[in-house]
Wavefront OBJ file of the C-alpha trace (Angstrom):
o trace
v 0.000 0.000 0.000
v 1.066 3.564 -0.615
v 1.964 5.650 2.437
v 0.514 8.798 0.914
v -1.332 9.912 -2.195
v 1.756 11.699 -3.525
v 3.753 8.475 -3.670
v 0.835 6.750 -5.347
v 0.441 9.468 -7.978
v 4.129 9.404 -8.852
v 4.150 5.636 -9.188
v 1.211 5.889 -11.578
v 2.718 8.763 -13.568
v -0.268 11.043 -13.023
v 1.031 13.621 -10.548
v -1.134 16.715 -10.880
v 1.477 19.064 -9.456
v 4.584 18.762 -11.592
v 7.132 21.214 -10.273
v 8.685 23.405 -12.922
v 12.459 23.290 -12.664
v 14.544 26.317 -13.363
v 15.239 27.431 -16.891
v 18.860 26.283 -16.736
v 19.604 22.828 -18.099
v 21.601 20.306 -16.076
v 25.334 20.653 -16.758
v 27.487 17.519 -17.064
v 31.290 17.444 -16.703
v 33.721 14.676 -17.519
v 36.582 13.532 -15.290
v 38.863 16.262 -16.724
v 36.434 19.010 -15.828
v 35.322 19.629 -19.409
v 31.642 20.173 -19.983
v 29.939 17.338 -21.879
v 27.086 17.831 -24.362
v 23.726 17.671 -22.569
v 20.614 15.769 -23.607
v 18.801 19.082 -23.424
v 20.744 20.188 -26.505
v 19.040 17.491 -28.586
v 16.150 18.522 -30.838
v 12.717 17.853 -29.346
v 11.917 15.125 -31.874
v 15.115 13.239 -30.942
v 14.437 13.604 -27.220
v 10.869 12.389 -27.647
v 12.120 9.422 -29.648
v 14.426 8.502 -26.757
v 11.598 8.942 -24.263
v 9.371 6.626 -26.312
v 11.508 3.655 -25.246
v 11.105 4.332 -21.518
v 8.601 2.603 -19.236
v 5.968 5.018 -17.926
v 7.494 5.216 -14.438
v 10.822 6.390 -15.917
v 9.061 8.689 -18.356
v 7.321 10.385 -15.443
v 10.618 10.699 -13.535
v 12.217 12.288 -16.608
v 9.511 14.937 -16.635
v 10.770 16.134 -13.222
v 14.362 16.816 -14.347
v 13.861 20.224 -15.944
v 11.356 22.253 -17.902
v 12.567 20.987 -21.286
v 12.355 17.368 -20.163
v 8.911 18.048 -18.696
v 7.616 19.510 -21.953
v 8.995 16.664 -24.081
v 8.104 13.846 -21.691
v 4.514 15.071 -21.453
v 3.610 15.110 -25.150
v 0.344 13.164 -25.618
v 1.763 10.729 -28.195
v 3.988 9.208 -25.483
v 1.019 8.583 -23.183
v -1.598 7.308 -25.633
v -1.340 3.717 -24.362
v -0.901 4.475 -20.665
v -3.227 2.216 -18.619
v -4.955 4.733 -16.351
v -5.981 2.769 -13.198
v -9.474 4.275 -13.203
v -10.997 1.671 -10.885
v -8.273 2.179 -8.273
v -8.446 5.966 -8.500
v -12.233 5.945 -8.136
v -12.237 3.559 -5.194
v -9.603 5.556 -3.323
v -10.464 9.146 -4.253
v -13.792 9.170 -6.094
v -14.978 10.145 -9.573
v -13.885 13.771 -9.102
v -10.262 12.659 -8.912
v -10.671 10.465 -11.992
v -12.070 13.459 -13.874
v -9.055 15.602 -12.999
v -6.701 12.852 -14.229
v -8.539 12.407 -17.532
v -8.343 16.167 -18.140
v -4.534 16.193 -18.060
v -3.221 17.369 -21.463
v -0.922 14.366 -21.818
v -3.936 12.046 -22.083
v -5.776 13.806 -24.893
v -4.693 11.191 -27.487
v -5.500 8.207 -25.246
v -6.340 5.088 -27.292
v -7.380 2.551 -24.641
v -9.464 3.481 -21.610
v -10.517 1.006 -18.935
v -13.466 2.377 -16.924
v -14.350 -1.044 -15.574
v -16.251 -0.810 -12.226
v -15.965 2.956 -11.758
v -19.780 3.325 -11.543
v -20.879 -0.091 -10.394
v -24.147 -1.511 -11.653
v -24.448 -3.928 -8.753
v -23.572 -3.694 -5.083
v -23.512 -6.379 -2.388
v -25.472 -5.646 0.740
v -26.280 -7.841 3.670
v -29.886 -8.811 3.712
v -31.326 -11.547 5.841
v -27.871 -12.715 6.883
v -26.703 -13.302 3.289
v -24.861 -11.255 0.692
v -27.237 -10.691 -2.195
v -26.637 -8.572 -5.295
v -28.897 -5.529 -5.430
v -29.016 -2.482 -7.653
v -26.499 0.148 -6.586
v -27.803 3.412 -5.180
v -26.023 6.361 -6.847
v -26.278 9.999 -5.877
v -27.183 12.607 -8.552
v -23.691 14.063 -8.102
v -22.064 10.690 -8.880
v -24.189 10.258 -11.979
v -23.281 13.757 -13.204
v -19.575 13.050 -12.696
v -19.804 9.686 -14.455
v -21.556 11.341 -17.390
v -18.729 13.884 -17.517
v -16.205 11.024 -17.568
v -18.076 9.508 -20.519
v -18.174 12.915 -22.209
v -14.379 13.122 -21.978
v -14.129 9.571 -23.331
v -16.320 10.514 -26.287
v -13.806 13.207 -27.304
v -10.754 10.937 -27.149
v -9.493 8.985 -30.201
v -10.266 5.699 -28.442
v -9.912 2.349 -30.160
v -11.032 0.429 -27.063
v -13.297 1.309 -24.145
v -14.109 -0.978 -21.222
v -17.356 -0.090 -19.441
v -17.889 -3.489 -17.803
v -19.880 -3.764 -14.546
v -21.019 -0.128 -14.724
v -24.587 1.032 -14.187
v -25.235 1.954 -17.818
v -29.034 1.411 -17.672
v -29.368 4.426 -15.350
v -27.175 6.532 -17.676
v -29.364 5.459 -20.610
v -32.469 6.804 -18.862
v -30.998 10.298 -18.692
v -28.874 10.339 -21.879
v -30.018 7.594 -24.287
v -28.706 8.977 -27.570
v -25.397 10.105 -26.097
v -24.641 6.601 -24.781
v -25.570 5.045 -28.106
v -23.299 7.413 -30.063
v -20.429 6.846 -27.645
v -20.519 3.068 -28.076
v -21.028 3.094 -31.841
v -18.092 5.472 -32.400
v -15.474 3.218 -30.749
v -14.145 0.083 -32.519
v -13.867 -2.160 -29.436
v -16.265 -1.877 -26.477
v -16.545 -4.151 -23.427
v -19.929 -4.150 -21.674
v -19.565 -7.271 -19.521
v -22.298 -7.559 -16.849
v -23.645 -4.050 -17.463
v -27.243 -5.280 -17.321
v -27.584 -8.267 -15.058
v -29.731 -8.960 -12.060
v -33.193 -8.063 -10.926
v -34.277 -4.637 -12.151
v -31.486 -4.250 -14.710
v -32.598 -3.265 -18.216
v -30.969 -4.122 -21.543
v -32.759 -1.259 -23.318
v -29.487 0.633 -23.851
v -28.020 -2.389 -25.687
v -31.087 -2.674 -27.877
v -30.909 1.052 -28.579
v -27.353 1.120 -29.945
v -27.858 -2.147 -31.855
v -30.950 -0.635 -33.445
v -28.864 2.403 -34.462
v -25.952 0.309 -35.726
v -25.128 0.728 -39.431
v -22.285 -0.349 -41.693
v -20.794 3.117 -41.159
v -20.498 2.596 -37.385
v -16.950 2.288 -36.031
v -17.955 -0.495 -33.611
v -16.754 -3.937 -34.725
v -15.848 -5.747 -31.464
v -18.399 -6.089 -28.671
v -18.346 -7.966 -25.365
v -21.828 -8.576 -23.943
v -20.774 -11.391 -21.617
v -22.721 -11.640 -18.382
v -25.621 -9.539 -19.732
v -29.315 -10.406 -19.544
v -30.339 -10.197 -23.201
v -33.508 -12.266 -22.922
v -35.829 -9.212 -22.913
v -34.397 -7.804 -26.145
v -36.324 -8.138 -29.421
v -35.003 -11.098 -31.416
v -34.323 -8.967 -34.511
v -31.865 -6.850 -32.501
v -30.024 -9.919 -31.193
v -29.438 -11.037 -34.782
v -27.752 -7.693 -35.540
v -24.769 -9.038 -33.614
v -24.008 -10.970 -36.816
v -23.047 -7.645 -38.428
v -20.050 -7.240 -36.102
v -16.574 -8.736 -36.525
v -15.849 -9.995 -32.999
v -18.525 -10.899 -30.452
v -18.197 -12.241 -26.886
v -21.270 -13.648 -25.115
v -19.689 -15.592 -22.249
v -22.269 -16.082 -19.518
v -24.976 -14.042 -21.269
v -28.671 -14.959 -20.843
v -30.876 -15.612 -23.884
v -34.147 -17.274 -24.721
v -34.055 -20.386 -26.885
v -35.864 -18.514 -29.661
v -33.285 -15.712 -29.595
v -30.425 -18.214 -29.790
v -32.075 -20.172 -32.611
v -32.711 -17.075 -34.725
v -29.193 -15.798 -34.013
v -27.645 -19.090 -35.217
v -29.923 -19.370 -38.254
v -28.738 -15.925 -39.327
v -25.129 -16.900 -38.571
v -25.427 -20.046 -40.693
v -26.703 -18.036 -43.673
v -23.672 -15.750 -43.685
v -22.400 -13.953 -40.608
v -19.748 -11.224 -40.585
v -18.536 -12.485 -37.223
v -14.956 -13.747 -37.465
v -14.251 -14.375 -33.777
v -16.957 -15.669 -31.457
v -16.063 -16.018 -27.772
v -18.329 -18.061 -25.517
v -15.441 -18.777 -23.152
v -16.096 -21.168 -20.293
v -19.342 -19.659 -18.963
v -21.908 -20.825 -21.465
v -24.711 -18.786 -22.989
v -27.495 -19.553 -20.540
v -31.061 -20.482 -21.471
v -33.079 -18.148 -19.261
v -35.815 -20.784 -18.751
v -33.716 -23.890 -18.028
v -30.450 -22.293 -16.813
v -28.525 -24.702 -19.057
v -26.367 -24.236 -22.160
v -28.848 -22.745 -24.637
v -27.028 -24.271 -27.634
v -27.485 -27.747 -26.130
v -31.244 -27.202 -26.406
v -31.070 -26.518 -30.145
v -30.757 -28.811 -33.164
v -27.143 -30.138 -33.390
v -27.078 -29.634 -37.181
v -27.979 -25.946 -36.806
v -25.328 -25.361 -34.136
v -22.673 -27.217 -36.163
v -23.416 -25.345 -39.393
v -23.519 -21.932 -37.731
v -20.336 -22.282 -35.664
v -18.412 -23.600 -38.676
v -19.291 -20.384 -40.507
v -16.869 -18.423 -38.291
v -13.068 -18.068 -38.378
v -12.164 -18.245 -34.671
v -14.250 -19.943 -31.984
v -13.711 -20.050 -28.201
v -16.116 -22.503 -26.566
v -15.189 -24.491 -23.437
v -18.016 -26.423 -21.850
v -16.201 -28.298 -19.076
v -13.963 -25.621 -17.556
v -15.321 -26.099 -14.047
v -16.549 -29.687 -14.324
v -15.242 -32.444 -12.076
v -14.944 -36.154 -12.682
v -13.361 -38.541 -15.145
v -13.925 -37.722 -18.822
v -15.186 -41.241 -19.557
v -17.938 -40.765 -16.965
v -19.508 -37.929 -18.957
v -22.166 -38.906 -21.515
v -21.279 -38.554 -25.213
v -21.567 -34.958 -26.394
v -23.722 -35.244 -29.513
v -23.451 -31.543 -30.325
v -19.642 -31.687 -30.160
v -19.490 -34.805 -32.347
v -21.749 -33.231 -34.978
v -19.745 -29.987 -34.838
v -16.421 -31.821 -35.380
v -17.878 -33.872 -38.238
v -18.928 -30.673 -39.975
v -15.543 -29.098 -39.235
v -13.769 -31.994 -40.925
v -15.937 -31.701 -44.044
v -16.776 -28.056 -44.620
v -15.621 -25.218 -42.403
v -14.474 -21.613 -42.512
v -12.843 -22.001 -39.113
v -9.133 -21.280 -38.908
v -8.699 -21.625 -35.141
v -10.661 -23.135 -32.257
v -10.017 -22.915 -28.531
v -12.015 -25.849 -27.203
v -9.595 -27.694 -24.915
v -12.176 -27.995 -22.126
v -14.613 -30.176 -24.036
v -15.230 -33.901 -23.692
v -13.647 -35.369 -26.833
v -13.426 -38.806 -25.205
v -16.353 -40.397 -27.074
v -15.539 -38.844 -30.476
v -13.990 -41.173 -33.049
v -10.230 -40.523 -33.603
v -10.661 -40.106 -37.377
v -13.331 -37.424 -36.811
v -11.038 -35.457 -34.463
v -8.106 -35.846 -36.887
v -10.037 -34.542 -39.902
v -11.460 -31.636 -37.914
v -8.138 -30.441 -36.463
v -6.269 -30.825 -39.772
v -8.884 -28.677 -41.493
v -7.824 -25.657 -39.430
v -4.936 -23.241 -39.993
v -3.924 -22.754 -36.339
v -3.785 -25.621 -33.822
v -2.534 -25.733 -30.244
v -1.979 -29.289 -29.050
v -1.841 -29.243 -25.251
v -2.038 -31.711 -22.393
v -5.743 -32.426 -22.175
v -7.469 -35.108 -20.092
v -10.392 -35.035 -22.505
v -8.301 -36.235 -25.504
v -7.384 -39.875 -26.038
v -3.979 -41.072 -27.215
v -5.680 -42.597 -30.268
v -7.052 -39.168 -31.236
v -3.585 -37.575 -30.932
v -1.951 -40.309 -33.032
v -4.687 -40.057 -35.687
v -4.266 -36.259 -35.824
v -0.489 -36.546 -36.333
v -0.849 -39.335 -38.869
v -3.200 -37.271 -41.039
v -1.010 -34.185 -40.512
v 1.904 -36.091 -42.042
v -0.204 -36.955 -45.107
v -2.462 -33.983 -45.805
v -3.196 -30.903 -43.715
v -4.324 -27.275 -44.033
v -2.462 -26.334 -40.868
v -0.039 -23.415 -41.041
v 0.851 -23.178 -37.354
v 1.026 -25.839 -34.641
v 2.022 -25.452 -31.007
v 2.983 -28.596 -29.112
v 2.632 -28.044 -25.375
v 2.980 -31.369 -23.603
v 4.915 -32.438 -20.542
v 5.963 -35.691 -22.182
v 6.028 -36.805 -25.818
v 8.222 -39.860 -25.259
v 5.286 -42.214 -25.835
v 4.843 -40.968 -29.394
v 6.816 -42.531 -32.217
v 9.667 -40.102 -33.159
v 9.203 -40.830 -36.863
v 5.483 -40.010 -36.712
v 6.121 -36.723 -34.885
v 8.851 -35.782 -37.393
v 6.738 -36.572 -40.481
v 3.859 -34.500 -39.083
v 5.971 -31.526 -37.978
v 7.697 -30.954 -41.318
v 4.354 -30.645 -43.141
v 3.363 -27.502 -41.207
v 4.790 -24.071 -42.045
v 5.392 -22.922 -38.454
v 5.941 -25.243 -35.497
v 6.611 -24.329 -31.882
v 7.751 -27.209 -29.636
v 6.962 -25.981 -26.149
v 7.835 -29.305 -24.566
v 10.803 -31.479 -23.670
v 11.805 -33.807 -26.503
v 13.918 -36.922 -26.342
v 17.134 -36.969 -28.355
v 15.440 -39.439 -30.689
v 12.638 -36.952 -31.403
v 15.084 -34.074 -32.031
v 17.176 -36.198 -34.388
v 14.128 -37.463 -36.258
v 12.661 -33.976 -36.787
v 15.889 -32.438 -38.144
v 16.575 -35.450 -40.376
v 13.059 -35.283 -41.816
v 13.438 -31.664 -43.004
v 13.995 -31.876 -46.763
v 13.311 -30.118 -50.037
v 9.697 -31.318 -50.083
v 8.965 -30.169 -46.519
v 6.496 -27.339 -45.963
v 8.118 -26.186 -42.722
v 9.616 -22.684 -42.740
v 9.919 -21.911 -39.059
v 10.858 -24.353 -36.304
v 11.325 -23.366 -32.675
v 12.734 -26.201 -30.578
v 13.015 -23.913 -27.554
v 15.049 -25.577 -24.771
v 15.750 -28.828 -26.589
v 19.474 -29.458 -27.125
v 20.537 -30.064 -30.755
v 24.283 -30.350 -30.064
v 24.185 -34.163 -30.338
v 22.569 -34.102 -33.774
v 25.209 -34.902 -36.432
v 26.673 -31.656 -37.774
v 25.818 -32.381 -41.411
v 22.167 -33.097 -40.482
v 21.887 -29.952 -38.376
v 23.511 -27.744 -41.044
v 21.311 -29.160 -43.817
v 18.156 -28.517 -41.732
v 19.213 -24.948 -40.908
v 19.974 -24.257 -44.580
v 16.535 -25.470 -45.644
v 14.798 -23.492 -42.878
v 16.574 -20.333 -44.011
v 15.295 -20.625 -47.551
v 12.990 -17.847 -48.672
v 14.332 -15.534 -45.991
v 13.557 -17.656 -42.933
v 15.308 -16.568 -39.731
v 17.004 -19.356 -37.763
v 19.232 -18.861 -34.727
v 21.605 -21.358 -33.154
v 22.332 -20.340 -29.581
v 25.298 -21.866 -27.738
v 25.005 -22.104 -23.945
v 27.859 -24.016 -22.427
v 28.003 -27.408 -24.119
v 24.400 -27.198 -25.297
v 23.112 -25.806 -28.580
v 19.579 -24.554 -29.166
v 17.704 -23.994 -32.421
v 15.238 -21.119 -32.304
v 13.327 -19.036 -34.816
l 1 2 3 4 5 6 7 8 9 10 11 12 13 14 15 16 17 18 19 20 21 22 23 24 25 26 27 28 29 30 31 32 33 34 35 36 37 38 39 40 41 42 43 44 45 46 47 48 49 50 51 52 53 54 55 56 57 58 59 60 61 62 63 64 65 66 67 68 69 70 71 72 73 74 75 76 77 78 79 80 81 82 83 84 85 86 87 88 89 90 91 92 93 94 95 96 97 98 99 100 101 102 103 104 105 106 107 108 109 110 111 112 113 114 115 116 117 118 119 120 121 122 123 124 125 126 127 128 129 130 131 132 133 134 135 136 137 138 139 140 141 142 143 144 145 146 147 148 149 150 151 152 153 154 155 156 157 158 159 160 161 162 163 164 165 166 167 168 169 170 171 172 173 174 175 176 177 178 179 180 181 182 183 184 185 186 187 188 189 190 191 192 193 194 195 196 197 198 199 200 201 202 203 204 205 206 207 208 209 210 211 212 213 214 215 216 217 218 219 220 221 222 223 224 225 226 227 228 229 230 231 232 233 234 235 236 237 238 239 240 241 242 243 244 245 246 247 248 249 250 251 252 253 254 255 256 257 258 259 260 261 262 263 264 265 266 267 268 269 270 271 272 273 274 275 276 277 278 279 280 281 282 283 284 285 286 287 288 289 290 291 292 293 294 295 296 297 298 299 300 301 302 303 304 305 306 307 308 309 310 311 312 313 314 315 316 317 318 319 320 321 322 323 324 325 326 327 328 329 330 331 332 333 334 335 336 337 338 339 340 341 342 343 344 345 346 347 348 349 350 351 352 353 354 355 356 357 358 359 360 361 362 363 364 365 366 367 368 369 370 371 372 373 374 375 376 377 378 379 380 381 382 383 384 385 386 387 388 389 390 391 392 393 394 395 396 397 398 399 400 401 402 403 404 405 406 407 408 409 410 411 412 413 414 415 416 417 418 419 420 421 422 423 424 425 426 427 428 429 430 431 432 433 434 435 436 437 438 439 440 441 442 443 444 445 446 447 448 449 450 451 452 453 454 455 456 457 458 459 460 461 462 463 464 465 466 467 468 469 470 471 472 473 474 475 476 477 478 479 480 481 482 483 484 485 486 487 488 489 490 491 492 493
């Protein structure tokens, strides 16, 4: 904890009372007493270029050296990505203090602004011996200050704004069109849990979606944790006009979800869809709403995206073989192996146990980006089938191997699979047999262009094999580094 507010401000680089040093620049002398050239003699553009490499704490310290340093270290372009700790400032000193910080000239070109929890939508109060979420009670003065904060935000060149957990429904009541314009004019907006709980309204979400057009700047929207079930279905489908959508833990009706997926299957503009590990909840059954829909519809719709994050078993306990077969997952993977637009999936926390190895292999090899990690829900047969098909025919361009132990896999199989992928990152310990096999397999017909073996020693690989592999990896401008550390040699890209 900080002993006083001054120390805190300086550590955050937002001191409101920067002391102006004298006009004279610091003088520097060498050991012979001759005056050395001073940094203050550099042109402003050179000094600002130097300052651009400093962390914010050092940049702030530099501004205290002299007036010239202060002027050059405070130019807005150097502070455009500074992470203002708005939540911390508001909790400690209130919204008035946050306002004074946001008004500092150095922040007028701010690109990212995190206002998460500065005007909480929900508060926890003891009632009947239990902590229950209730609507927060804000004073008119707090609401006016929060609106002023949003007004400042609306005049910044923001590319991302985080308004999660704030009481936006109450702001919408007093300034509906202003809130809509603010959200639609920023490319990336986070609204996680801004309308959740008894009494919360999603009208402000419906309002800006209704006003959304192709000319709107908004393309990435996080509505996770929001109660969307009261919104008109036609407005929910407008989410398909965005590029990136997150709905982790949101509440929907089954009809909303069905219409949303039907529209997605026809031709969605969504490229990245994030459901995370808190599923979209059916407001009537409190279960995964997609599980209540036709598996063919879900499979077709989700395969019409480019990047999907969907983990159903993140918090589940028990052995994977004890879970019943996941029919929706099987149908989804079958479709992915046959006809998909997906390039990357993050679905490690799903029960693949009952899915046939050939189905998993075809699905994963039909992607462009694959991360193979230790996963209790994958079988060894599925991993072998995936590598076997990878060695024969794959669309993959990047593969990350992140296992604790690969010794059980045949070195020849691993090598044949690895060299058929353009970029491979081996974030695991390999046996000497695996290292030798991979480097020997690299040949003129290999697709691999970048291989990172990380902390695996290649010093025991025959010199002619190692040199031939490095030469082939460097073709077409590939960058390969051999790093010597003691008696060990590492190959990295």
